[in-house]
Every structure is written in C-alpha cells, then in structure tokens.
C-alpha positions in Angstrom: -45.0 -53.7 104.5 -47.0 -50.5 103.5 -44.3 -48.4 105.2 -41.6 -49.8 102.9 -43.7 -49.0 99.8 -44.3 -45.5 101.3 -40.5 -45.0 101.9 -39.8 -46.0 98.3 -42.5 -43.6 97.0 -41.2 -40.7 99.1 -37.6 -41.6 98.3 -38.2 -41.3 94.6 -40.2 -38.0 94.9 -37.4 -36.6 97.0 -34.8 -38.0 94.6 -32.8 -40.0 97.2 -31.3 -42.8 95.1 -29.3 -44.7 97.8 -32.4 -44.7 100.1 -34.6 -46.0 97.3 -32.2 -48.8 96.4 -31.9 -49.8 100.1 -35.7 -49.8 100.6 -36.4 -51.8 97.4 -33.9 -54.4 98.7 -35.6 -54.5 102.1 -39.0 -54.8 100.4 -37.9 -57.7 98.3 -36.3 -59.4 101.3 -39.5 -59.1 103.3 -41.4 -60.8 100.5 -43.4 -57.9 99.1 -44.5 -58.7 95.5 -42.2 -57.1 92.9 -45.4 -55.9 91.1 -46.6 -54.0 94.1 -43.2 -52.4 94.6 -43.2 -51.3 91.0 -46.9 -50.1 90.8 -47.5 -48.7 94.2 -43.9 -47.5 94.9 -42.3 -46.5 91.7 -45.0 -45.9 89.1 -47.1 -44.0 91.6 -44.1 -41.9 92.6 -43.3 -41.0 89.0 -46.9 -40.0 88.4 -46.7 -37.7 91.5 -43.5 -36.2 90.1 -45.1 -35.7 86.8 -48.1 -34.0 88.5 -45.8 -31.7 90.5 -44.0 -30.8 87.3 -47.2 -29.9 85.5 -48.3 -27.8 88.5 -44.9 -25.9 88.4 -43.7 -27.2 91.8 -41.0 -29.3 90.1 -38.7 -28.4 87.3 -36.5 -30.5 85.0 -33.6 -30.9 87.6 -36.1 -32.3 90.2 -37.6 -34.6 87.6 -34.2 -35.9 86.6 -33.1 -36.6 90.1 -36.4 -38.4 90.9 -36.0 -40.4 87.7 -32.5 -41.4 88.7 -33.7 -42.5 92.1 -36.4 -44.5 90.5 -33.8 -46.2 88.2 -31.6 -47.1 91.2 -34.6 -49.1 92.6 -35.6 -50.4 89.2 -32.2 -51.9 88.6 -32.7 -54.1 91.7 -36.3 -54.9 90.9 -35.8 -55.8 87.2 -34.5 -59.4 87.7 -37.5 -60.1 90.0 -40.0 -58.6 87.6 -38.7 -60.8 84.8 -39.3 -63.9 86.9 -42.8 -62.9 87.7 -43.4 -62.1 84.0 -45.1 -58.8 84.8 -46.9 -57.5 81.7 -44.9 -54.7 80.1 -46.9 -51.7 78.9 -45.1 -51.9 75.5 -41.7 -51.6 73.9 -40.5 -48.1 73.0 -37.6 -47.5 70.7 -36.4 -43.9 71.5 -33.7 -41.6 70.2 -32.8 -38.1 69.1 -33.0 -37.7 65.3 -30.0 -37.6 63.0 -28.0 -34.4 63.2 -29.2 -33.6 66.8 -27.1 -34.3 69.8 -29.5 -33.1 72.6 -30.4 -35.8 75.0 -31.7 -34.4 78.3 -35.3 -34.3 77.1 -35.1 -37.7 75.5 -33.4 -39.2 78.6 -36.2 -37.8 80.8 -38.9 -39.2 78.5 -37.2 -42.6 78.5 -37.0 -42.6 82.3 -40.6 -41.5 82.7 -41.8 -44.2 80.3 -39.6 -46.8 82.0 -41.1 -45.7 85.3 -44.6 -46.3 83.9 -43.7 -49.9 83.0 -42.6 -49.6 79.3 -39.6 -51.4 78.0 -37.1 -48.9 76.6 -34.6 -49.4 73.8 -32.6 -46.2 73.9 -30.7 -45.5 70.6 -29.0 -42.3 71.9 -28.5 -39.2 69.8 -27.9 -38.5 66.1 -30.0 -41.6 65.1 -30.4 -42.3 61.4 -33.8 -43.3 60.0 -32.3 -46.8 59.1 -31.2 -47.3 62.8 -34.8 -46.5 64.0 -36.2 -48.9 61.5 -33.7 -51.7 62.3 -34.4 -51.4 66.1 -38.2 -51.2 65.6 -38.0 -54.4 63.6 -35.5 -56.2 65.9 -37.4 -55.4 69.1 -40.9 -55.6 67.7 -41.5 -52.1 69.0 -45.0 -50.8 69.8 -43.7 -47.2 69.7 -40.9 -45.2 68.0 -40.3 -42.0 70.0 -38.2 -39.3 68.4 -36.9 -36.1 69.8 -35.5 -33.0 68.1 -34.3 -29.8 69.7 -33.2 -28.0 66.5 -35.6 -26.8 63.9 -33.0 -27.9 61.3 -33.2 -31.5 62.4 -37.0 -31.7 62.6 -37.3 -32.8 58.9 -35.5 -36.0 59.9 -38.6 -37.0 61.9 -40.5 -37.1 58.6 -37.7 -39.0 56.9 -37.8 -41.6 59.7 -41.6 -41.9 59.5 -41.3 -42.4 55.7 -38.6 -45.0 56.3 -40.9 -46.9 58.7 -43.6 -46.7 56.0 -41.3 -48.0 53.3 -40.1 -50.9 55.6 -43.8 -51.9 56.1 -43.6 -51.3 59.8 -45.7 -48.1 60.1 -49.1 -50.0 60.6 -47.8 -51.8 63.8 -45.7 -48.9 65.2 -47.1 -45.8 66.9 -44.8 -42.7 66.4 -44.4 -40.2 69.2 -42.4 -37.1 68.7 -41.3 -34.3 71.0 -38.8 -31.5 71.6 -39.0 -27.8 72.0 -39.8 -26.8 68.4 -42.4 -29.5 67.9 -46.1 -28.4 67.6 -49.4 -30.1 67.1 -49.4 -28.8 63.6 -46.0 -30.3 62.8 -47.3 -33.7 64.1 -50.1 -33.6 61.5 -47.7 -32.5 58.8 -45.3 -35.4 59.3 -48.0 -37.9 60.1 -46.9 -38.9 63.6 -49.5 -40.4 66.1 -48.8 -38.3 69.1 -46.8 -35.5 70.6 -46.0 -34.6 74.2 -44.9 -31.1 75.2 -43.0 -32.5 78.2 -41.8 -35.7 79.7 -44.6 -36.2 82.2 -47.2 -35.9 79.5 -45.4 -38.3 77.2 -46.5 -41.2 79.5 -50.2 -40.2 79.2 -49.9 -39.8 75.4 -48.3 -43.2 75.1 -50.9 -44.9 77.3 -53.7 -43.3 75.4 -52.4 -44.7 72.1 -52.1 -48.3 73.4 
C-alpha cells in the first residue's frame, strides 16, 4: 500500500504522467482511500515540487511536467473523490486579465492550486471584468485569481476588483493577483488580498487567506 503511494509521489516529482496514471489506478483497485492517494501521494508531491522550485533545484519546465503528471492521476481520482465527498479547500475562479494572452504562469498556478485540493474554474486568457464577476457568482467562488504579464494590462486587475465590489461580491471573495510586473505595492494600490511571486507560493498565500 505505502509503496504505491510512494510510487505516485515519486512519479509526480519526476514528471512521469503515464506511470502516475497507472499507479493511481492500481492504488484505487487495491482499495486505498482516494483521500490518502490525494493527500499523501499528490498534494505531498506538489508541495515537494514547490519546495524544490523555491530552492532553485527545479525551474518552470520541471514544475509544468510535474503538474501534468499530477493531473493525469487526478483525472482518474476525481470521480472517486466526488463519491467520498472530500472537503475541497475552496473554489478558485482564475484567469488572465483582459488584453493579456499569457497563460503559462496562470496554468501553473491553477495546476498547483488544484494539486493542493482547490476546485479550479479556469476562464483562460483575455478575461473581461464582467466574465470574472459572472463566474465568481455562478460558482460561489472563495477566490478570484488574476494574472497579468504586461504592465499595460495591469490596470484591468483594478477594474475587475471594482466590478466585484459593484456587484456586491467583494466581501465574500478573496482576490489573489500575480504575474511578473506585480509587486506588493501594487497589491495595496488596487486593494487585492494577496499576491504570489510564483506558482508554488500561490498555494501558501491562498491557504493563509482561508
């Protein structure tokens, strides 16, 4: 039993998607609790990946490959998790703001948050404030996470926060922002709740706001 969990953990860290899918299937068939597979296998592996990234051992490509391996296992695990009604960490509506088409950073944050047990509603790129508001309302989001890579699109983060405010959703929704040009100072200026300089820290920031 413990060996299968260890195989899943190592498979994710090494970015071996087919192996992870195979081992998750074996773990389910041998009766290991879906929650254990998720927590000890996947979430623990993504935490390890995040740690290696922060220590400079891993770079963005390694993180992406590990996240994809995690997703290959998660796809098999999801139906079983829904049956056991495992507590989700929260619902995150995520997207790149209007006018911005960059999505690698956003995808990485979405994968890391999903790996940490959050439910992800990914709106893609070039997302208008109205779209963020509609999705936050529809999915009763706990978080709205916005990414911008261009300094010219950063003001759209403020526009979106204002739109959430105008819609009366701002009190229930925590706003996370990120992207290369975003700074602590900018977070204060636009009135966001948190900011993560990279994908592995986004998880810690989201958890600290829960």
